[in-house]
Backbone as CSV, one residue per row, in Angstrom:
resi,resn,N_x,N_y,N_z,CA_x,CA_y,CA_z,C_x,C_y,C_z
1,UNK,-19.885,-11.062,-25.928,-18.510,-11.848,-27.013,-17.265,-10.598,-25.844
2,UNK,-16.149,-11.037,-26.299,-15.148,-10.692,-25.948,-13.964,-10.314,-27.209
3,UNK,-13.723,-9.183,-27.558,-13.143,-8.976,-28.668,-11.515,-8.736,-28.698
4,UNK,-10.950,-9.559,-29.061,-9.461,-10.004,-29.216,-8.263,-8.889,-29.685
5,UNK,-7.466,-8.682,-29.936,-6.366,-7.938,-30.874,-6.530,-8.059,-32.125
6,UNK,-6.400,-9.238,-32.441,-6.812,-9.292,-33.637,-7.878,-8.897,-34.477
7,UNK,-9.576,-8.662,-33.486,-10.200,-8.426,-34.204,-10.547,-7.172,-34.574
8,UNK,-10.641,-6.357,-33.273,-10.515,-4.944,-32.705,-9.351,-4.261,-33.838
9,UNK,-8.278,-4.844,-33.998,-6.865,-4.302,-34.676,-5.908,-3.628,-33.850
10,UNK,-6.579,-3.029,-32.499,-5.483,-2.796,-31.452,-5.256,-3.535,-30.131
11,UNK,-3.844,-3.726,-29.966,-3.930,-4.476,-28.499,-3.449,-3.191,-27.510
12,UNK,-4.626,-4.345,-26.442,-4.081,-3.009,-25.242,-3.478,-3.677,-23.932
13,UNK,-2.900,-3.039,-23.196,-2.224,-4.089,-21.851,-2.792,-3.446,-20.104
14,UNK,-2.893,-4.283,-19.860,-3.512,-3.984,-17.968,-2.539,-2.830,-18.041
15,UNK,-3.085,-1.741,-16.971,-2.383,-0.742,-16.819,-2.489,0.434,-17.660
16,UNK,-2.774,0.183,-19.213,-2.286,1.556,-19.814,-3.746,2.519,-19.459
17,UNK,-3.053,3.469,-19.967,-4.199,4.811,-19.885,-4.616,4.629,-21.025
18,UNK,-5.772,4.473,-21.628,-6.181,4.824,-23.159,-7.255,5.872,-23.576
19,UNK,-7.513,6.610,-24.040,-8.345,7.890,-24.460,-8.722,7.274,-25.407
20,UNK,-10.618,7.175,-25.369,-11.126,7.339,-26.433,-12.028,8.417,-26.733
21,UNK,-11.914,8.687,-28.364,-12.808,9.857,-28.616,-13.559,9.427,-29.825
22,UNK,-15.044,9.210,-29.817,-15.620,8.930,-30.531,-16.431,9.853,-31.189
23,UNK,-16.854,9.621,-32.596,-17.672,10.500,-33.609,-17.987,10.197,-34.490
24,UNK,-18.836,10.896,-35.578,-18.782,10.244,-36.796,-17.460,10.631,-38.027
25,UNK,-16.840,11.738,-37.655,-15.608,12.306,-38.076,-16.307,12.393,-39.413
26,UNK,-17.189,13.055,-39.927,-17.584,13.406,-41.316,-17.637,15.081,-41.444
27,UNK,-16.383,15.933,-41.738,-15.092,14.894,-42.081,-14.644,15.376,-40.361
28,UNK,-12.801,14.103,-40.636,-12.301,14.233,-39.739,-11.606,15.683,-39.906
29,UNK,-11.341,16.486,-39.202,-10.428,17.806,-39.197,-9.421,18.336,-38.400
30,UNK,-8.757,19.155,-38.176,-7.579,19.858,-37.462,-8.105,19.434,-36.333
31,UNK,-9.734,20.293,-35.816,-10.115,20.188,-34.450,-9.838,18.851,-33.622
32,UNK,-10.356,17.919,-34.386,-9.904,16.415,-33.898,-8.189,16.170,-33.284
33,UNK,-7.608,16.333,-34.350,-6.241,16.224,-34.039,-5.969,17.273,-32.862
34,UNK,-6.262,18.390,-32.556,-5.698,19.001,-31.584,-6.126,18.385,-30.319
35,UNK,-7.536,17.962,-30.308,-8.016,17.915,-29.073,-7.385,16.600,-28.800
36,UNK,-6.858,15.774,-29.545,-6.167,13.887,-29.032,-4.710,14.627,-28.709
37,UNK,-3.840,15.596,-29.452,-2.678,15.527,-29.016,-2.873,16.352,-27.193
38,UNK,-3.494,17.397,-27.053,-4.017,17.956,-25.805,-4.318,16.756,-24.618
39,UNK,-4.725,16.138,-25.225,-5.592,15.047,-24.473,-4.121,14.077,-23.975
40,UNK,-3.619,13.345,-25.484,-2.246,12.878,-24.511,-1.287,13.000,-23.757
41,UNK,-1.574,14.910,-23.736,-0.621,15.488,-23.139,-0.747,15.814,-21.653
42,UNK,-2.305,16.357,-21.877,-2.592,17.064,-20.169,-3.141,15.496,-19.288
43,UNK,-4.297,14.428,-20.091,-4.281,13.171,-18.974,-3.142,12.024,-19.298
44,UNK,-1.571,12.441,-19.833,-0.855,11.795,-19.704,-1.077,9.757,-19.710
45,UNK,-1.898,10.202,-21.369,-2.274,9.108,-22.072,-1.484,8.418,-23.155
46,UNK,-1.587,7.047,-22.443,-0.024,5.780,-22.820,-0.767,6.129,-24.870
47,UNK,-2.091,6.116,-24.968,-2.694,5.828,-26.479,-4.079,6.561,-26.570
48,UNK,-4.355,7.087,-27.896,-5.891,7.373,-27.661,-6.281,6.527,-29.122
49,UNK,-7.844,6.156,-29.025,-7.956,5.361,-29.884,-9.200,6.318,-30.504
50,UNK,-9.402,6.688,-31.747,-10.286,7.408,-32.338,-11.816,5.765,-33.414
51,UNK,-13.112,6.452,-32.480,-13.901,5.434,-32.668,-14.817,5.962,-33.632
52,UNK,-14.646,5.489,-34.986,-15.347,6.227,-35.820,-16.545,5.674,-36.209
53,UNK,-17.974,6.016,-35.602,-19.048,5.669,-35.778,-19.645,5.343,-36.755
54,UNK,-20.201,4.170,-36.730,-21.101,3.902,-38.206,-22.284,5.119,-38.484
55,UNK,-22.290,5.846,-37.185,-23.726,6.917,-37.442,-24.401,7.256,-36.181
56,UNK,-24.046,8.458,-36.266,-24.731,8.990,-34.967,-26.414,9.284,-34.986
57,UNK,-26.671,8.434,-33.664,-28.265,8.177,-33.569,-29.143,9.688,-33.528
58,UNK,-28.079,10.836,-32.743,-29.310,11.944,-32.736,-29.053,12.739,-33.942
59,UNK,-27.954,12.304,-34.799,-28.301,13.018,-36.146,-29.156,12.130,-37.361
60,UNK,-30.141,13.038,-37.778,-31.113,12.644,-38.831,-30.896,12.224,-39.865
61,UNK,-29.701,13.192,-40.286,-29.322,12.495,-41.722,-27.727,11.858,-41.709
62,UNK,-28.040,10.816,-42.025,-26.679,9.777,-42.453,-25.542,10.126,-42.581
63,UNK,-24.133,9.890,-42.466,-22.807,10.334,-42.425,-21.969,9.782,-43.981
64,UNK,-21.098,10.120,-44.187,-20.528,9.374,-45.471,-20.314,8.333,-45.078
65,UNK,-19.984,6.982,-46.316,-20.018,5.867,-45.636,-18.841,5.626,-45.182
66,UNK,-18.779,5.049,-43.934,-17.511,4.277,-42.873,-16.244,4.338,-43.618
67,UNK,-15.931,3.568,-44.430,-14.791,3.438,-45.220,-14.309,4.587,-45.539
68,UNK,-14.976,5.572,-46.256,-14.318,6.933,-46.262,-13.802,7.688,-45.909
69,UNK,-14.666,7.476,-44.188,-14.398,8.597,-43.354,-13.413,7.904,-42.274
70,UNK,-13.355,6.479,-42.137,-11.829,5.663,-41.897,-10.320,5.610,-42.353
71,UNK,-10.640,5.776,-43.725,-9.228,6.473,-44.702,-9.376,7.959,-44.689
72,UNK,-10.108,8.930,-44.271,-9.640,9.848,-44.058,-9.125,10.580,-43.065
73,UNK,-9.641,9.367,-42.124,-9.134,9.760,-40.500,-7.514,9.084,-40.609
74,UNK,-7.248,8.351,-40.902,-5.914,7.688,-41.657,-5.108,8.609,-41.662
75,UNK,-5.521,9.105,-42.465,-4.546,9.810,-44.008,-4.232,11.762,-42.882
76,UNK,-5.414,11.999,-42.029,-5.039,13.179,-41.163,-4.442,12.549,-40.077
77,UNK,-4.796,11.805,-39.085,-3.961,12.030,-37.819,-2.706,10.370,-37.932
78,UNK,-2.178,11.167,-38.421,-0.761,10.134,-38.521,0.021,10.441,-37.039
79,UNK,0.013,9.709,-36.442,0.327,9.543,-35.014,1.268,8.228,-34.229
80,UNK,1.773,8.188,-33.999,2.126,6.196,-33.794,1.374,5.865,-32.471
81,UNK,0.887,6.912,-31.563,0.263,6.896,-30.470,-1.309,6.874,-30.503
82,UNK,-1.678,6.874,-31.691,-2.764,7.316,-32.074,-3.698,5.954,-33.036
83,UNK,-4.844,5.097,-32.483,-5.197,4.601,-33.751,-6.473,4.605,-34.247
84,UNK,-7.048,4.220,-35.167,-8.400,4.639,-36.142,-9.135,3.635,-36.145
85,UNK,-10.283,3.531,-35.378,-10.560,2.016,-35.548,-12.255,2.045,-36.210
86,UNK,-12.855,1.192,-36.619,-14.191,1.007,-36.920,-15.165,0.039,-35.906
87,UNK,-14.516,0.018,-34.726,-14.726,-1.256,-33.598,-16.373,-1.033,-33.272
88,UNK,-16.935,-0.157,-33.334,-18.518,-0.097,-33.164,-19.328,-0.664,-34.325
89,UNK,-18.768,-0.624,-35.987,-19.043,-0.947,-36.860,-18.948,-2.481,-36.354
90,UNK,-17.846,-3.414,-35.932,-17.780,-4.445,-35.728,-18.139,-5.167,-34.624
91,UNK,-18.767,-4.326,-34.052,-19.297,-4.968,-32.618,-21.097,-4.689,-32.744
92,UNK,-21.368,-3.585,-33.820,-22.933,-3.573,-33.867,-23.318,-2.659,-32.912
93,UNK,-22.896,-1.734,-32.521,-22.942,-1.096,-31.365,-23.068,0.620,-31.997
94,UNK,-24.054,1.621,-31.834,-23.620,2.575,-31.855,-23.920,3.943,-30.651
95,UNK,-24.027,2.946,-29.409,-24.375,4.134,-28.751,-23.210,3.768,-27.442
96,UNK,-22.562,5.176,-26.834,-21.868,4.888,-26.140,-21.510,4.047,-25.209
97,UNK,-22.093,3.889,-24.174,-22.494,3.194,-23.169,-22.446,1.785,-23.403
98,UNK,-22.911,0.986,-24.381,-22.436,0.087,-24.851,-21.281,-0.504,-25.478
99,UNK,-20.800,0.449,-26.423,-19.569,0.654,-26.729,-18.523,0.589,-25.514
100,UNK,-18.270,1.520,-24.548,-17.643,0.982,-23.452,-17.750,-0.160,-22.462
101,UNK,-18.694,-0.555,-22.798,-19.341,-1.886,-21.721,-18.266,-3.155,-22.854
102,UNK,-18.515,-3.297,-23.987,-17.914,-4.236,-24.560,-16.387,-3.644,-24.173
103,UNK,-15.663,-2.673,-24.663,-14.394,-2.847,-24.420,-13.681,-3.275,-23.366
104,UNK,-14.530,-2.773,-22.425,-13.843,-3.165,-20.644,-14.120,-4.776,-20.374
105,UNK,-15.262,-5.211,-21.243,-15.254,-6.759,-21.065,-14.064,-7.532,-21.452
106,UNK,-13.608,-6.640,-22.878,-12.345,-7.548,-23.443,-11.071,-7.003,-22.671
107,UNK,-10.914,-5.877,-22.077,-9.656,-5.124,-21.944,-9.690,-5.140,-20.420
108,UNK,-9.690,-6.586,-19.523,-9.474,-5.888,-18.110,-8.335,-5.152,-17.616
109,UNK,-8.479,-4.299,-17.021,-7.225,-3.596,-16.264,-6.526,-2.297,-16.958
110,UNK,-7.420,-2.230,-18.223,-7.224,-1.167,-18.790,-7.763,-0.066,-18.441
111,UNK,-6.875,1.039,-18.143,-7.618,2.718,-17.384,-8.050,3.466,-18.583
112,UNK,-9.410,3.189,-18.849,-10.004,3.871,-20.395,-10.347,5.400,-19.818
113,UNK,-10.644,6.151,-20.516,-11.023,7.513,-20.515,-11.600,7.974,-22.055
114,UNK,-12.861,8.553,-21.063,-13.840,9.067,-22.365,-13.731,10.231,-22.908
115,UNK,-13.183,10.727,-24.096,-13.043,12.054,-24.439,-13.640,12.692,-25.190
116,UNK,-14.208,13.804,-25.004,-15.235,14.738,-25.960,-14.747,15.833,-25.532
117,UNK,-15.493,16.799,-26.713,-15.124,18.724,-26.843,-16.109,18.587,-25.878
118,UNK,-16.414,20.293,-25.510,-17.744,20.475,-24.114,-18.586,20.983,-25.167
119,UNK,-18.792,20.826,-26.548,-20.087,20.894,-27.019,-20.632,19.541,-26.747
120,UNK,-19.921,18.485,-26.682,-20.767,17.223,-26.447,-20.943,16.908,-24.814
121,UNK,-20.454,17.826,-23.984,-21.053,17.760,-22.375,-22.358,18.380,-22.583
122,UNK,-22.392,19.964,-23.688,-23.374,20.152,-23.108,-24.672,19.694,-23.615
123,UNK,-24.665,18.760,-24.147,-25.469,17.606,-24.718,-25.675,16.246,-24.358
124,UNK,-24.834,16.302,-23.360,-24.644,14.630,-23.268,-26.016,13.859,-22.469
125,UNK,-26.669,14.775,-21.497,-28.247,14.279,-21.361,-28.994,13.797,-22.530
126,UNK,-28.927,14.355,-23.607,-29.990,13.191,-24.910,-28.911,12.128,-25.328
127,UNK,-27.945,12.249,-24.851,-27.793,10.235,-25.716,-28.224,8.914,-24.809
128,UNK,-28.340,8.361,-24.990,-28.604,7.073,-24.579,-28.176,6.513,-23.501
129,UNK,-28.094,6.369,-22.099,-27.480,5.756,-20.853,-26.414,6.710,-20.757
130,UNK,-26.729,7.932,-20.601,-25.933,8.955,-20.467,-25.444,8.665,-19.193
131,UNK,-25.669,8.272,-18.230,-25.205,8.700,-16.566,-25.019,7.286,-16.396
132,UNK,-24.867,6.234,-17.465,-23.931,5.152,-17.130,-22.642,5.860,-17.766
133,UNK,-22.419,5.856,-18.889,-21.180,6.680,-19.270,-20.351,6.976,-17.720
134,UNK,-21.010,8.120,-17.586,-20.589,9.229,-16.487,-19.684,8.135,-15.693
135,UNK,-20.443,7.194,-15.319,-20.255,5.968,-14.170,-19.475,4.937,-14.416
136,UNK,-18.957,4.367,-15.296,-18.350,3.577,-16.418,-16.845,3.565,-15.990
137,UNK,-16.787,5.098,-16.965,-15.204,5.472,-17.258,-15.005,7.181,-16.501
138,UNK,-13.768,7.539,-16.374,-13.760,9.095,-16.343,-13.652,9.523,-17.711
139,UNK,-14.283,10.865,-17.434,-14.000,11.771,-19.009,-13.507,12.597,-18.934
140,UNK,-12.849,13.033,-19.945,-11.889,14.153,-20.304,-12.600,15.071,-21.362
141,UNK,-13.191,16.317,-20.780,-13.698,17.278,-21.867,-12.517,18.272,-21.759
142,UNK,-12.671,18.425,-23.388,-11.510,19.501,-23.776,-12.709,20.695,-24.411
143,UNK,-12.388,22.313,-24.089,-13.303,22.959,-24.468,-12.802,23.813,-25.614
144,UNK,-13.224,23.724,-26.603,-12.885,24.607,-27.654,-13.547,25.996,-27.518
145,UNK,-13.308,27.445,-28.031,-14.046,28.790,-27.616,-15.551,28.390,-28.251
146,UNK,-16.151,28.666,-28.016,-17.784,28.929,-28.321,-18.851,28.451,-27.388
147,UNK,-18.071,27.361,-26.775,-19.178,25.961,-26.360,-18.634,25.703,-24.889
148,UNK,-18.151,26.568,-23.871,-17.614,26.301,-22.604,-18.469,26.590,-21.659
149,UNK,-19.389,28.152,-21.748,-20.587,28.530,-20.913,-21.456,27.345,-20.824
150,UNK,-21.592,26.984,-21.931,-22.981,25.938,-22.462,-23.024,24.750,-21.728
151,UNK,-21.462,24.293,-21.584,-21.129,23.003,-21.159,-21.210,22.939,-19.756
152,UNK,-20.448,23.838,-19.387,-20.356,23.622,-17.906,-21.539,24.439,-17.089
153,UNK,-22.706,24.600,-17.433,-24.166,24.870,-16.917,-25.103,23.582,-17.497
154,UNK,-24.453,22.649,-17.927,-25.328,21.556,-18.850,-25.806,20.865,-17.519
155,UNK,-26.918,20.111,-17.950,-27.259,18.610,-17.191,-26.315,17.979,-16.600
156,UNK,-25.773,17.684,-17.343,-24.512,16.537,-16.931,-23.268,17.010,-15.861
157,UNK,-23.005,18.545,-16.498,-22.122,19.060,-14.982,-22.680,19.056,-13.969
158,UNK,-23.924,19.738,-13.914,-24.667,19.933,-12.557,-25.010,18.572,-11.710
159,UNK,-25.452,17.449,-12.749,-25.551,16.422,-11.836,-24.060,15.731,-11.309
160,UNK,-23.160,15.929,-12.122,-22.043,15.346,-11.433,-21.519,16.342,-11.527
161,UNK,-21.689,17.419,-10.569,-20.559,18.344,-10.203,-19.423,17.771,-9.211
162,UNK,-20.049,17.298,-8.338,-19.639,16.412,-7.203,-18.066,15.772,-7.865
163,UNK,-18.356,15.361,-8.950,-17.221,14.360,-8.952,-16.512,15.319,-10.089
164,UNK,-15.921,16.416,-10.218,-15.283,16.999,-11.128,-14.120,17.060,-10.595
165,UNK,-13.174,16.918,-11.266,-11.490,17.142,-11.102,-10.729,18.831,-11.680
166,UNK,-10.411,19.490,-10.903,-9.474,20.586,-11.080,-8.835,20.292,-12.019
167,UNK,-8.372,21.351,-13.493,-7.852,21.190,-14.445,-6.326,20.597,-14.103
168,UNK,-6.232,21.123,-12.568,-4.693,21.058,-12.292,-4.208,19.591,-12.376
169,UNK,-5.491,18.601,-11.965,-5.285,17.529,-11.393,-5.243,16.502,-12.899
170,UNK,-5.387,17.139,-14.052,-5.888,16.580,-14.880,-5.243,14.906,-15.633
171,UNK,-3.774,14.977,-15.075,-2.601,13.935,-15.050,-3.355,12.677,-14.315
172,UNK,-4.165,12.949,-13.040,-4.364,12.239,-12.366,-5.975,11.564,-12.786
173,UNK,-6.401,11.896,-13.793,-8.002,11.410,-13.905,-7.806,9.993,-14.782
174,UNK,-7.114,9.371,-15.643,-7.288,7.614,-15.580,-6.902,6.999,-14.667
175,UNK,-6.418,7.799,-13.542,-6.062,7.009,-12.413,-7.676,6.924,-11.612
176,UNK,-8.486,7.852,-11.591,-9.608,8.029,-10.691,-10.959,7.142,-10.917
177,UNK,-11.602,6.771,-9.926,-12.543,5.738,-9.896,-13.697,6.873,-10.574
178,UNK,-14.369,6.277,-11.480,-15.609,6.916,-12.158,-16.590,7.032,-10.622
179,UNK,-17.713,8.094,-11.262,-17.832,8.968,-11.754,-16.524,9.945,-11.353
180,UNK,-16.110,10.236,-12.619,-15.008,11.676,-12.503,-14.786,12.017,-13.852
181,UNK,-14.714,13.554,-13.623,-14.394,14.219,-14.723,-13.268,15.371,-15.024
182,UNK,-12.916,15.771,-15.802,-12.195,17.124,-15.685,-12.312,17.796,-17.039
183,UNK,-12.404,18.817,-16.983,-12.739,20.149,-17.713,-11.752,20.992,-18.018
184,UNK,-11.199,20.913,-19.508,-10.005,21.669,-19.897,-9.979,22.633,-20.608
185,UNK,-9.883,24.181,-20.506,-9.651,25.180,-21.600,-8.600,24.733,-22.439
186,UNK,-9.324,25.041,-23.697,-8.112,25.093,-24.756,-8.012,26.188,-25.748
187,UNK,-6.930,26.850,-26.003,-7.390,27.842,-27.371,-7.118,27.044,-28.831
188,UNK,-8.242,26.467,-28.986,-8.744,25.898,-30.024,-8.968,26.252,-30.970
189,UNK,-9.173,25.631,-31.950,-9.843,26.179,-33.288,-11.256,25.868,-33.822
190,UNK,-11.802,27.200,-34.197,-13.224,26.792,-34.144,-13.600,25.862,-34.909
191,UNK,-13.307,25.048,-35.596,-13.266,24.129,-36.830,-14.246,23.463,-36.402
192,UNK,-15.321,22.761,-37.124,-15.943,21.802,-36.667,-16.165,20.738,-38.176
193,UNK,-16.578,19.981,-37.954,-17.293,18.714,-39.292,-18.525,19.451,-39.810
194,UNK,-19.224,19.784,-38.866,-20.722,20.935,-39.552,-20.080,21.865,-40.339
195,UNK,-19.231,22.540,-39.955,-19.501,23.803,-40.914,-18.542,23.181,-42.223
196,UNK,-17.150,22.484,-42.250,-16.372,21.767,-43.000,-17.545,20.997,-43.943
197,UNK,-18.567,20.525,-43.455,-19.439,20.087,-44.882,-20.266,20.932,-45.206
198,UNK,-20.902,22.109,-44.720,-21.419,23.233,-45.653,-20.629,23.792,-46.193
199,UNK,-18.895,24.015,-46.059,-18.243,24.593,-47.063,-18.266,23.879,-48.077
200,UNK,-17.951,22.281,-47.953,-17.978,21.830,-49.170,-19.233,21.796,-49.857
201,UNK,-20.099,21.738,-49.380,-21.905,21.989,-49.898,-21.630,23.295,-51.253
202,UNK,-21.191,24.411,-50.337,-20.886,25.376,-51.212,-20.039,25.758,-52.049
Protein backbone atom coordinates (compact mmCIF):
# COMPACT_ATOMS: atom_id res chain seq x y z
CA UNK A 1 0.00 0.00 0.00
CA UNK A 2 1.25 3.50 -0.85
CA UNK A 3 0.62 6.11 1.83
CA UNK A 4 -0.43 9.58 0.69
CA UNK A 5 -0.18 12.89 2.55
CA UNK A 6 -3.82 12.77 3.65
CA UNK A 7 -3.26 9.42 5.37
CA UNK A 8 0.13 10.14 6.92
CA UNK A 9 -0.52 13.75 7.91
CA UNK A 10 2.64 15.03 6.22
CA UNK A 11 3.47 16.00 2.64
CA UNK A 12 6.96 15.30 1.34
CA UNK A 13 8.38 16.38 -2.02
CA UNK A 14 11.09 14.70 -4.11
CA UNK A 15 14.53 16.03 -3.27
CA UNK A 16 13.66 17.01 0.29
CA UNK A 17 16.06 15.93 3.03
CA UNK A 18 13.91 14.36 5.75
CA UNK A 19 15.18 13.12 9.10
CA UNK A 20 13.28 10.30 10.81
CA UNK A 21 13.55 9.98 14.60
CA UNK A 22 11.82 6.87 15.85
CA UNK A 23 11.10 5.72 19.38
CA UNK A 24 8.50 5.15 22.03
CA UNK A 25 8.88 8.73 23.38
CA UNK A 26 7.71 7.47 26.78
CA UNK A 27 7.84 10.25 27.77
CA UNK A 28 9.26 12.71 25.21
CA UNK A 29 11.88 14.97 26.80
CA UNK A 30 14.34 17.76 26.19
CA UNK A 31 16.98 15.28 24.98
CA UNK A 32 14.74 14.39 22.01
CA UNK A 33 14.33 18.09 21.26
CA UNK A 34 18.06 18.76 21.36
CA UNK A 35 18.88 15.83 19.09
CA UNK A 36 16.23 17.00 16.63
CA UNK A 37 17.43 20.60 16.50
CA UNK A 38 21.06 19.52 16.14
CA UNK A 39 20.12 17.06 13.37
CA UNK A 40 18.29 19.78 11.43
CA UNK A 41 21.42 21.94 11.61
CA UNK A 42 24.25 19.38 11.30
CA UNK A 43 22.74 17.31 8.48
CA UNK A 44 21.10 20.29 6.72
CA UNK A 45 17.67 18.64 6.87
CA UNK A 46 14.51 20.24 5.53
CA UNK A 47 12.34 18.56 8.15
CA UNK A 48 12.38 15.96 10.90
CA UNK A 49 9.52 13.55 11.56
CA UNK A 50 9.16 12.00 15.00
CA UNK A 51 7.83 8.46 14.49
CA UNK A 52 6.14 7.67 17.78
CA UNK A 53 6.07 3.88 17.94
CA UNK A 54 3.09 1.79 19.13
CA UNK A 55 5.65 -0.13 21.21
CA UNK A 56 9.28 -1.16 21.28
CA UNK A 57 9.74 -4.89 20.45
CA UNK A 58 12.91 -4.93 22.58
CA UNK A 59 11.15 -3.74 25.73
CA UNK A 60 9.14 -6.29 27.73
CA UNK A 61 6.84 -3.68 29.25
CA UNK A 62 4.43 -1.75 27.04
CA UNK A 63 4.59 2.06 26.91
CA UNK A 64 1.90 4.57 27.84
CA UNK A 65 -1.06 4.81 25.41
CA UNK A 66 -0.03 6.05 21.97
CA UNK A 67 -2.41 9.02 21.90
CA UNK A 68 -1.05 10.27 25.22
CA UNK A 69 2.53 10.05 23.95
CA UNK A 70 1.63 11.79 20.68
CA UNK A 71 -0.06 14.61 22.60
CA UNK A 72 2.92 14.97 24.95
CA UNK A 73 5.34 15.04 22.00
CA UNK A 74 3.31 17.72 20.21
CA UNK A 75 3.15 19.83 23.37
CA UNK A 76 6.92 19.60 23.84
CA UNK A 77 8.27 19.80 20.27
CA UNK A 78 6.84 22.97 18.78
CA UNK A 79 8.83 23.71 15.64
CA UNK A 80 7.62 24.51 12.12
CA UNK A 81 10.01 21.95 10.57
CA UNK A 82 9.21 19.08 12.92
CA UNK A 83 6.19 16.81 12.52
CA UNK A 84 4.92 14.35 15.14
CA UNK A 85 3.52 11.19 13.57
CA UNK A 86 1.88 7.93 14.59
CA UNK A 87 2.65 6.44 11.17
CA UNK A 88 3.78 3.06 12.49
CA UNK A 89 0.44 2.45 14.19
CA UNK A 90 -1.35 3.48 10.99
CA UNK A 91 0.84 1.19 8.87
CA UNK A 92 0.71 -1.68 11.35
CA UNK A 93 4.46 -2.03 11.80
CA UNK A 94 6.80 -1.88 14.79
CA UNK A 95 10.03 -2.67 12.98
CA UNK A 96 12.18 0.10 11.54
CA UNK A 97 13.21 -1.74 8.38
CA UNK A 98 9.56 -2.26 7.43
CA UNK A 99 8.67 1.34 8.31
CA UNK A 100 11.44 2.64 6.07
CA UNK A 101 10.38 0.40 3.19
CA UNK A 102 6.81 1.73 3.38
CA UNK A 103 7.89 5.37 3.58
CA UNK A 104 10.30 5.01 0.66
CA UNK A 105 7.68 3.25 -1.46
CA UNK A 106 5.21 6.09 -0.89
CA UNK A 107 7.66 8.98 -1.27
CA UNK A 108 9.85 8.46 -4.32
CA UNK A 109 12.80 10.83 -4.54
CA UNK A 110 12.70 11.91 -0.89
CA UNK A 111 16.12 11.72 0.79
CA UNK A 112 15.38 10.05 4.12
CA UNK A 113 17.94 9.94 6.93
CA UNK A 114 17.39 7.69 9.95
CA UNK A 115 18.35 9.50 13.16
CA UNK A 116 19.34 7.80 16.38
CA UNK A 117 21.16 8.38 19.62
CA UNK A 118 24.49 6.65 20.21
CA UNK A 119 22.80 4.33 22.73
CA UNK A 120 20.69 2.91 19.89
CA UNK A 121 23.75 2.36 17.69
CA UNK A 122 25.28 0.33 20.52
CA UNK A 123 22.36 -2.13 20.40
CA UNK A 124 21.40 -1.83 16.73
CA UNK A 125 22.54 -5.40 16.01
CA UNK A 126 19.65 -6.60 18.19
CA UNK A 127 17.05 -4.92 15.96
CA UNK A 128 15.18 -6.99 13.39
CA UNK A 129 16.80 -6.70 9.93
CA UNK A 130 19.27 -4.15 11.27
CA UNK A 131 21.63 -4.48 8.32
CA UNK A 132 18.73 -3.72 5.97
CA UNK A 133 18.19 -0.46 7.86
CA UNK A 134 21.79 0.53 7.24
CA UNK A 135 21.53 -0.40 3.57
CA UNK A 136 18.22 1.43 3.01
CA UNK A 137 18.99 4.95 4.17
CA UNK A 138 21.88 7.05 5.48
CA UNK A 139 22.03 7.03 9.28
CA UNK A 140 22.85 10.01 11.48
CA UNK A 141 24.05 9.14 14.99
CA UNK A 142 23.97 11.87 17.63
CA UNK A 143 25.99 11.03 20.72
CA UNK A 144 25.00 12.04 24.21
CA UNK A 145 27.59 11.76 27.01
CA UNK A 146 28.05 8.27 28.41
CA UNK A 147 27.18 6.25 25.32
CA UNK A 148 29.93 7.24 22.90
CA UNK A 149 32.51 4.53 23.57
CA UNK A 150 29.99 1.67 23.54
CA UNK A 151 28.47 2.96 20.30
CA UNK A 152 31.76 3.38 18.47
CA UNK A 153 32.84 -0.11 19.53
CA UNK A 154 29.50 -1.70 18.64
CA UNK A 155 28.78 -4.52 16.23
CA UNK A 156 27.05 -2.15 13.80
CA UNK A 157 29.93 0.34 13.86
CA UNK A 158 32.38 -2.48 13.17
CA UNK A 159 30.40 -4.12 10.35
CA UNK A 160 29.83 -0.78 8.61
CA UNK A 161 33.17 0.84 9.45
CA UNK A 162 33.83 1.32 5.75
CA UNK A 163 30.64 3.39 5.35
CA UNK A 164 31.35 5.97 8.06
CA UNK A 165 31.61 9.63 7.06
CA UNK A 166 33.79 12.06 9.01
CA UNK A 167 31.79 14.45 11.17
CA UNK A 168 32.94 17.36 8.99
CA UNK A 169 31.01 15.78 6.10
CA UNK A 170 27.73 15.67 8.08
CA UNK A 171 25.92 18.11 5.72
CA UNK A 172 26.52 15.67 2.86
CA UNK A 173 24.97 12.67 4.63
CA UNK A 174 21.44 12.98 3.10
CA UNK A 175 22.99 12.99 -0.37
CA UNK A 176 25.07 9.84 0.17
CA UNK A 177 24.08 6.42 -1.11
CA UNK A 178 23.56 3.91 1.70
CA UNK A 179 25.17 2.32 3.53
CA UNK A 180 26.55 5.55 4.95
CA UNK A 181 26.50 6.90 8.47
CA UNK A 182 27.91 9.81 10.43
CA UNK A 183 28.67 10.03 14.14
CA UNK A 184 28.28 13.46 15.76
CA UNK A 185 29.46 14.19 19.31
CA UNK A 186 27.18 16.66 21.04
CA UNK A 187 27.28 18.37 24.44
CA UNK A 188 23.91 16.87 25.29
CA UNK A 189 21.87 16.47 28.44
CA UNK A 190 21.88 13.05 30.11
CA UNK A 191 18.09 13.10 30.23
CA UNK A 192 16.45 9.87 29.11
CA UNK A 193 12.90 8.55 29.00
CA UNK A 194 13.94 5.71 31.33
CA UNK A 195 15.22 8.16 33.95
CA UNK A 196 12.12 10.33 33.67
CA UNK A 197 9.80 7.34 34.15
CA UNK A 198 11.78 6.26 37.22
CA UNK A 199 11.58 9.79 38.62
CA UNK A 200 7.81 9.86 38.04
CA UNK A 201 7.40 6.54 39.89
CA UNK A 202 9.36 7.89 42.86
